[in-house]
C-alpha positions as CSV (number, residue, x, y, z in Angstrom):
1,M,9.2,-42.4,-63.1
2,R,5.9,-43.2,-62.5
3,E,7.0,-45.0,-59.3
4,H,9.2,-42.1,-57.7
5,A,5.8,-39.5,-58.7
6,H,4.1,-42.0,-56.9
7,F,6.3,-42.0,-53.9
8,F,6.2,-38.4,-53.6
9,R,2.1,-38.0,-53.7
10,R,2.1,-40.6,-50.9
11,P,2.8,-38.3,-47.3
12,P,4.7,-40.7,-45.2
13,D,3.3,-43.2,-42.8
14,H,4.1,-40.9,-39.4
15,L,2.0,-37.8,-41.4
16,R,-0.7,-40.2,-43.3
17,W,-2.8,-39.2,-40.6
18,V,-3.0,-35.4,-41.8
19,S,-4.0,-36.8,-45.3
20,G,-7.3,-37.3,-43.9
21,F,-7.9,-33.8,-43.7
22,S,-8.9,-31.6,-46.6
23,S,-6.2,-28.8,-48.1
24,N,-7.1,-26.5,-46.2
25,G,-7.8,-28.5,-43.1
26,R,-4.0,-29.8,-43.4
27,S,-3.0,-26.2,-43.8
28,R,-4.4,-25.5,-40.7
29,V,-2.9,-28.0,-39.0
30,F,0.7,-27.2,-40.5
31,E,0.1,-23.6,-39.0
32,F,-1.1,-24.4,-35.7
33,I,2.4,-26.7,-35.3
34,L,4.3,-24.2,-36.6
35,L,2.7,-21.6,-33.8
36,T,3.3,-24.2,-31.4
37,L,6.8,-24.4,-32.0
38,T,7.6,-21.1,-32.1
39,C,5.6,-20.3,-28.7
40,L,7.6,-22.7,-27.3
41,L,11.1,-21.4,-28.7
42,I,10.3,-18.0,-27.5
43,G,9.3,-19.4,-24.2
44,C,12.4,-20.8,-24.1
45,A,14.8,-18.5,-25.0
46,A,12.7,-15.7,-22.5
47,R,13.3,-17.5,-19.3
48,P,15.1,-16.0,-16.9
49,N,18.2,-17.9,-16.6
50,Y,19.5,-17.2,-12.3
51,T,21.6,-18.6,-10.3
52,L,19.9,-20.1,-7.5
53,Y,21.1,-19.5,-3.8
54,P,20.3,-22.4,-1.6
55,I,19.4,-21.5,2.1
56,K,22.1,-22.1,4.6
57,Q,22.7,-25.3,6.6
58,Q,22.5,-23.9,9.4
59,Y,18.7,-22.8,8.9
60,V,17.4,-25.9,7.4
61,G,14.2,-27.2,10.1
62,E,14.1,-23.5,11.0
63,D,10.6,-23.4,10.6
64,T,9.7,-26.7,12.7
65,R,12.0,-26.1,15.3
66,A,10.2,-26.9,19.0
67,D,11.7,-24.1,20.9
68,R,11.2,-20.7,18.2
69,A,10.1,-21.8,14.8
70,V,9.8,-19.3,12.7
71,R,7.3,-18.8,10.4
72,Y,7.5,-19.2,6.7
73,V,4.9,-18.4,3.8
74,K,3.4,-21.5,2.8
75,T,-0.2,-20.2,1.0
76,G,-0.6,-18.9,-2.4
77,S,-2.6,-16.0,-1.3
78,E,0.0,-14.6,1.4
79,R,2.7,-14.6,-1.0
80,K,0.6,-13.3,-3.7
81,A,0.1,-10.0,-1.1
82,M,3.3,-10.1,-0.7
83,R,4.4,-9.8,-4.7
84,L,6.0,-6.5,-5.8
85,R,4.6,-5.1,-8.4
86,V,4.6,-1.6,-10.4
87,R,2.8,0.8,-11.4
88,N,4.0,4.6,-12.9
89,G,7.8,3.5,-11.5
90,L,6.5,3.1,-8.0
91,L,6.7,0.0,-6.1
92,V,2.9,-1.1,-4.8
93,N,1.0,-4.1,-3.5
94,E,-1.7,-6.1,-4.3
95,A,-4.2,-3.2,-4.0
96,S,-1.9,-1.0,-6.5
97,Q,-1.0,1.1,-3.4
98,P,2.5,2.7,-2.4
99,L,4.6,0.7,-0.5
100,D,4.9,1.8,2.9
101,P,5.7,0.9,6.1
102,S,2.5,2.8,7.1
103,I,0.4,0.1,4.9
104,E,1.6,-3.0,7.2
105,E,1.1,-1.1,10.5
106,K,5.0,-0.5,11.1
107,P,5.5,3.2,11.2
108,N,8.9,2.9,13.1
109,R,10.7,0.7,10.1
110,D,12.2,3.8,8.5
111,G,11.2,2.3,5.1
112,F,13.1,-0.9,6.1
113,A,12.5,-4.0,4.1
114,I,12.8,-7.4,3.1
115,F,13.1,-9.0,-0.1
116,V,13.7,-12.1,-2.3
117,M,13.7,-12.9,-6.1
118,D,12.5,-16.3,-7.1
119,A,13.7,-18.5,-10.1
120,S,11.2,-16.6,-12.6
121,G,12.5,-13.3,-11.3
122,T,9.2,-12.3,-9.2
123,I,9.8,-10.4,-6.2
124,Y,8.7,-10.2,-3.1
125,V,8.6,-7.5,-0.1
126,S,7.8,-7.7,3.9
127,F,8.2,-4.9,6.0
128,D,7.5,-7.5,8.8
129,H,11.1,-8.9,9.8
130,Q,11.2,-10.1,12.9
131,Q,14.4,-11.5,14.1
132,G,13.9,-15.2,15.1
133,S,10.5,-14.9,13.5
134,F,10.4,-13.6,10.0
135,H,13.4,-13.8,8.0
136,H,14.2,-14.0,4.4
137,S,13.6,-17.9,4.1
138,S,9.9,-17.0,5.3
139,L,9.0,-15.4,1.5
140,L,10.1,-18.7,-0.2
141,A,9.1,-21.2,2.7
142,G,13.0,-21.6,2.7
143,A,13.2,-22.3,-0.9
144,P,16.6,-21.2,-3.0
145,V,16.3,-17.6,-4.4
146,A,17.7,-15.7,-6.9
147,A,18.4,-12.9,-4.6
148,A,17.7,-11.7,-1.0
149,G,18.6,-8.6,0.9
150,D,16.9,-5.4,2.0
151,M,15.4,-2.7,0.4
152,T,14.1,1.0,1.5
153,I,10.6,1.9,0.5
154,L,9.2,5.0,1.3
155,S,5.8,6.1,-0.7
156,G,6.3,3.8,-3.3
157,R,10.2,5.1,-4.1
158,L,12.6,2.7,-4.0
159,L,15.4,5.1,-2.0
160,A,18.0,1.9,-1.4
161,I,19.1,-1.8,-1.8
162,S,21.4,-4.3,-0.5
163,N,22.4,-8.0,-0.9
164,A,22.3,-8.2,3.1
165,S,20.7,-12.0,4.3
166,G,22.1,-14.2,7.2
167,H,20.1,-16.9,5.8
168,Y,20.9,-17.3,1.9
169,R,24.0,-14.6,2.0
170,P,24.0,-14.0,-1.9
171,P,27.0,-12.4,-3.8
172,P,27.1,-9.3,-4.5
173,S,26.7,-9.7,-8.3
174,S,22.9,-10.8,-7.6
175,L,21.9,-7.2,-6.9
176,V,22.4,-6.9,-10.5
177,A,20.2,-9.6,-11.3
178,V,17.6,-7.9,-9.3
179,L,18.1,-4.2,-10.6
180,A,17.5,-5.8,-14.0
181,R,14.9,-6.8,-13.3
182,L,13.1,-4.2,-11.6
183,K,14.7,-1.5,-14.2
184,A,12.8,-4.0,-16.6
185,L,9.6,-3.4,-14.4
186,G,9.6,-0.1,-15.3
187,V,11.5,1.2,-11.9
188,D,13.4,4.4,-12.1
189,I,16.9,3.0,-10.3
190,S,19.1,5.7,-10.9
191,G,18.9,7.4,-8.1
192,V,19.0,4.3,-5.6
193,K,21.8,3.7,-3.1
194,V,23.4,0.2,-3.3
195,T,25.3,-1.4,-0.7
196,R,26.8,-4.4,-1.6
197,I,28.0,-7.1,1.3
198,T,31.2,-9.0,0.5
199,G,31.8,-10.7,3.8
200,S,31.6,-8.6,6.7
201,T,32.4,-5.3,4.6
202,P,29.3,-3.7,3.1
203,Q,30.4,-1.3,-0.1
204,S,27.7,1.6,-0.6
205,H,27.6,3.5,-4.0
206,N,24.5,5.4,-5.9
207,T,23.6,3.8,-9.2
208,T,24.3,6.8,-11.1
209,R,28.1,5.7,-10.6
210,P,29.8,2.7,-11.9
211,A,30.4,0.1,-9.2
212,Q,33.7,-0.3,-8.2
């Protein structure tokens, strides 16, 4: 019986280092370990699990073409400036200004912008869409996306959204993910016109009505 009592008083070899601490010190060590494990578990649970869509094969290497290369955003500072932010329900830029074509000096855009959402749920937007020069693929430098398409934004208000992207061709289901993300950020999506691209036939509906 004494041998058993001695056995339980002696810490296992893998915890022997803890015995060097005082009782209060050991308590803090175990609290730290428990807190770390909890944070890791919460972080894993909170991490989004989006389906990703790679760039179509015919566009791979488009940024290095000799005749007319598509410009890719490769610096963190430039991409950061394109990251979508939400303030008081409005879509805003890095300076907290409501997003509008006039900010990027594109007054003739009628609110037309391209967007992508990355694997972490971060959305990037640009009014500077130029055929053969700047595309959806430009925003993440050709990396896979969780969603891609067009938005109509005026004075920070999201009026319309679609999954139209020739470079990625994401399915209509990707719109569910990006709309949920926008709602989580505080955007009122109840009146947003949604156009779902399935093959070559667009299907439009307003988010106040269920998708058909």
